[in-house]
C-alpha positions as CSV (number, residue, x, y, z in Angstrom):
1,M,2.3,17.6,0.4
2,K,2.6,19.4,-2.9
3,T,-0.6,19.8,-4.9
4,I,-0.4,20.1,-8.7
5,D,-3.6,21.0,-10.7
6,L,-3.1,19.8,-14.2
7,S,-6.1,21.9,-15.4
8,K,-4.0,25.0,-14.6
9,G,-0.9,24.1,-16.5
10,K,1.2,21.4,-18.0
11,H,3.9,19.5,-16.1
12,S,6.3,17.0,-17.4
13,V,6.6,13.5,-15.9
14,A,10.2,14.4,-15.1
15,E,9.1,17.4,-13.1
16,L,6.4,15.4,-11.2
17,L,9.0,12.7,-10.4
18,A,11.5,15.3,-9.2
19,L,8.9,16.8,-6.9
20,A,7.9,13.3,-5.6
21,K,11.6,12.6,-4.6
22,S,11.2,15.1,-1.7
23,D,7.5,15.1,-0.9
24,T,4.2,13.4,-1.7
25,V,2.5,15.0,-4.7
26,L,-1.3,15.3,-5.0
27,I,-2.1,15.5,-8.7
28,H,-5.5,16.9,-9.6
29,S,-6.4,15.9,-13.2
30,S,-8.4,18.0,-15.5
31,S,-11.1,15.3,-15.4
32,G,-11.5,15.8,-11.6
33,D,-9.7,12.7,-10.5
34,D,-7.0,12.9,-7.9
35,F,-3.8,10.8,-7.7
36,L,-1.0,10.6,-5.2
37,L,2.6,10.3,-6.4
38,E,5.4,9.4,-4.0
39,Q,8.8,7.7,-4.0
40,A,8.5,4.0,-3.3
41,D,10.8,2.4,-0.7
42,E,11.7,-1.3,-0.3
43,F,8.6,-2.0,1.8
44,D,6.3,-0.5,-0.8
45,R,7.8,-2.7,-3.5
46,E,7.5,-5.8,-1.3
47,V,3.8,-5.0,-0.5
48,A,3.1,-4.6,-4.2
49,A,4.8,-7.9,-5.1
50,L,3.0,-9.8,-2.4
51,G,-0.3,-8.3,-3.4
52,R,0.2,-9.8,-6.9
53,S,1.2,-13.2,-5.6
54,D,-1.7,-15.7,-5.9
55,K,0.2,-18.1,-3.6
56,F,0.5,-15.5,-0.8
57,M,-3.1,-14.2,-1.2
58,S,-4.3,-17.8,-1.0
59,F,-2.2,-18.3,2.2
60,L,-3.7,-15.1,3.7
61,E,-7.3,-16.2,2.9
62,K,-6.7,-19.6,4.5
63,R,-5.2,-18.1,7.6
64,S,-8.0,-15.6,8.0
65,K,-10.5,-18.5,8.3
66,E,-8.5,-20.2,11.1
67,T,-9.9,-19.7,14.5
68,G,-6.7,-20.3,16.4
69,D,-8.3,-19.6,19.8
70,L,-7.4,-21.8,22.7
71,P,-9.0,-21.2,26.1
72,I,-6.5,-20.6,28.9
73,G,-7.6,-23.8,30.6
74,K,-6.5,-25.8,27.5
75,V,-3.2,-24.1,27.4
76,R,-2.6,-24.9,31.1
77,E,-3.6,-28.6,30.4
78,K,-1.1,-28.9,27.6
79,R,1.7,-27.3,29.7
80,G,1.0,-29.8,32.5
């Protein structure tokens, strides 16, 4: 991981993006906040899209409330 402290010098966005192509960049701002910059892959983009989907989030909320547990005896009864 590469660390860049913005209070110790200026860095262009292009420079930070070039660094992030090969490694995660920890950016320490002059206000004391820290940020991570890294190249996104297809999985990252999919996670971001699903996180913004009201329909998908509603589905997850509904699924999380389901118990879904079946005692082994009930499974055996259903199988016969």
